C-alpha positions, 0 to 999 in steps of 0.5 A, a space after each residue: 295359737 294352734 288354730 292361727 298357725 294352721 290358718 296361716 300355714 294353709 294360706 301360705 301353702 295355697 298361695 304358693 301352690 297357686 303361684 307355682 301352678 301359674 308360673 309353671 304354665 307360663 314357663 311351659 307356654 301353656 294357657 293362663 290358669 283360670 281362677 276357677 281351675 286354680 281353685 280346683 287344683 290347689 284347694 279341691 283336688 289338693 284336699 283329696 291327696 295325703 300330702 294336703 288332706 290337712 287343708 280340709 281341717 282349716 276354714 275354707 274361707 282361708 283358702 279362698 282368700 289366699 287365692 283371691 290375694 294371689 289373683 289380685 297380686 298376679 294381675 296387678 304385677 302384670 298390669 304394672 309390667 305392661 304399663 296399665 
């Protein structure tokens, strides 16, 4: 139960942090945050901060999959809005 709670918590935090980064860039008129840059920001760099160091305790697969899910959802949303 503890391992699953950590994994789900990690996925939720990475997804939400990634979404927030993309939303803030869009609101500020900044360029689209690429998938690679997003991974650096919300996984790699985040692990080196005291607030997010615990992300390193969970399998990296969980974080990568959370970002893959975010990327798919983000693209699907904007494709639907644009009529694609």
